[in-house]
N, C-alpha and C positions, 0 to 999 in steps of 0.2 A: 612404743608402737608395736602392736601385735602382728606377727607374721601372717595370720589369717586375714587381717585387714589389708595387707599388701597383696596377698594372693587373690583376694576378691577383686581388688582394683585391676590386677593384671588379667584375670580370667574374664572380667567384664569389659576389658579393653578401655578402661577409663584412665588412659595415660596419653600424654601428648608430648610435643617437642616445641621448645621456644628457641628461635634463632636470634642470637644477638650479633650485631655487626662488629666487624673489626675494621677500623678506619685508619687511613693514612693521616697522620696528624698535620701534615703540611698542605695537602691538597683537599682533604675532607672527603675523598672518594672511599666508598665501601669496597674493600678488597677481599673480604671473606666473612665467614659466619662461624660462630660457635653454637653447636647444637646442645641444648640442655634439656634433660628429662623433667617432665612434670607429671604429677599423679593426683587423682581425685578420689575421695572416699565416697561411699555409697550415699551419704547425705549431701553430697555436692561440695563439701569443704575440701580445700587443698591440703594435700599431705606434703610436709616439708621434705624436699628431695634428699637433703643430707641425712635426715633422720631415717628416711626409707632405706637408704643404702647402708647406713650404720646398723639398722636392725637386720638387714639381709645378710650381713656378715656372720650371723649366728646360724644361717641356713644356706650353705654354699650352693646347693642345687637350685634353690629358688633365686639366689643372687645371679647365677649364671643365666637362667631363663629370663629374668628381668632385664639384664644387660643386653642379651641377644635380641629380645623383642624391641626394646627401645632403640637399639642401634639400627635395626632394620627400618624402623619408622624414620629415624633421623636421616638415613641415607636416601630413602625413597621419596621423602617430601622436601628435600633440601632445595633452596633457591638454585636456579640453574647455573649461575655464574659465581666465580670466586672460589677462594680456598674454603674448605670445610673442616673445622676443628671438632673432634669428638673426644670425649673422655672415655678411658677404659681402665677398669679396676684389674690389677694383676691377678687377683684371686679368681675373677670371672674368666680371664684368659686361660689360667691354669686348668680350670674346669672344662674348657672347651675342646680338649683333645679327644678325638675318637680313637677306637682301637687300631685304626689304620695309621695313626700318628698325625693325621691332618687336624688342624685347628679350625673350628667353626668361624672364629672371628677373622682369621687370616683369609679364609676363603670368601667371607662376606665382604672384606675390604678390597680385595684384588681389583675388581672392576673400577674402583674409584681412586686408584693410587695416584693419578695425575693431579688430583685436587685435594686429596685427603691428608690431614695432619692428625695423628693420634696423640692425645695429651696423656702423659705419664707422670705420676707423682713419685718422687724419690722419698721413700719412707725411712724412719729411723730403725724400725724393727728389722733385724738381719734376715729373718725368714721372708719378709715382704720384699726386701732388696733383692734376694735371690730370684723371687718370682718376677720382679720388675725386669731384672737382667734377661731372663728367658724371653719375656714379652718383647723387649727391645731387640734382642738378637734375631728373633724370628721375623718381626715386622721389617727390620732393616733388610734381611735377606729377600723379603718379598717386594722390596722397593718402595715401602711406605714410609713417608716422612714422620718424624716424631717431634713433639714439643715437650719440654720439661715444664710442668705446671706448678703454680703456686710457690714461686720463689719468694720467701717472706723476709721481712726486715729483721725479725727477732726470733724465728724458730725454723726448724727443719735443717736438713743437711743435703748437700749435693756433691757427688763425687766427680772427679775429673773424667771418668769413663762416661758418666751420664751427660756431662757437658759435651764431650767429643761426639756422642751419638746423636745429639739433638740438632735439628734444623732451626728450631725456635726455642726461645726462653721466655716464659710468661712470668712477669713480676706482679704479685698480688697487691691489693689495695693498701696493705699495711705500710708500703713505702710512701703513701700520700697522707698518712695520719698526721693530724696536727698535734705535735708534742715537742718537748725540748730537744728531742733527738732528730727532728726533721732535717735540720741543716747538715748533721753528720750523715744521715741516710742519703741525702742528695749528693754529698761528696762521694759516697761509696758508689752510687749509680754513675756519676761522672767518670769514675775510674773503671767501672765494670763494663759499661756499654761499648767503649772503644775496643776493649779486649774481645768482646763477643763479635764485634764487627770484623776484627782482624782474623777471626776464626771462620768467618762466613756464616755466623749464626745470627738470625734475625731476632729482634726483641719486641715484646708486646707488654704494654703497661695496662693492667686491669684497674677497674674502680675509678675511672675518669668521670667525675660528676660535675665539675665546675669549669668555667673558662680558664681559671688559674691552673687547674690540673692539666688542661690541654696545653697551656703555654709552657708549663714545666716540661711536659713530654716533648714538645718541639725543641726546646732549648737543649735538652739532654741528648736528643737524637734517636728517640725510640722509632722503630720502623712502623709499628701499629699501636693503636690504642683501642680500648674497649670500656664501656661503662654507660651509666644511665644518662650521661650528657647526650648520647646519641639515641634518639627515640625510634629510629627505623628498625624496629624489631617486631616479630610476629610469632604467633603460636599456632600450631596445627595439631589436631587431635587424631588419634588412631581411628581408622574406619571401622 
């Protein structure tokens, strides 16, 4: 994906936000939303968000502006009630510092601190881990809650410091994959979730697509679930 294609989408304000519900698995109530960026090319076709942000990592300044503009939209158009989860790339956050030492994202988030949860990915690259640590420390100091995102069944790494700093842990869809390892993964979850609960950390299971997935989430004691089983989601475009 060429950076000019992404820049054209941003300059033309052909980007949007999709809000996906986070649901209590026992009551079925929607308790929050995750805001996800969406982009459209000049011909009207959708640009794959993961590919957009992957391409933007080769252009840090464009990555920063893309993140800042999409976050402004996600906060401005959010549903009025419930938690609001937003993703933030540590590289974008690092580029957001002004000469005064203030960070554009911290200032943007402050008015929403009572409902906002910023999702952070713990990366394997040590340089990225250092950036993530700086992001976590500043947002903690600003009173903004954090979620550790994309805890996977077979990849990634999470530190004790990251666990200690998080108010939420989000387990990705790989825990629900149908494979010979599923029973073992379920046993790991049955061990992990009570530990998280004892630390006061709430847990979210992503990728819930079937009634059986929901039944498993209830049995294991997840606090929230998210996925295509819940159709109450909507998209809003940039004005």
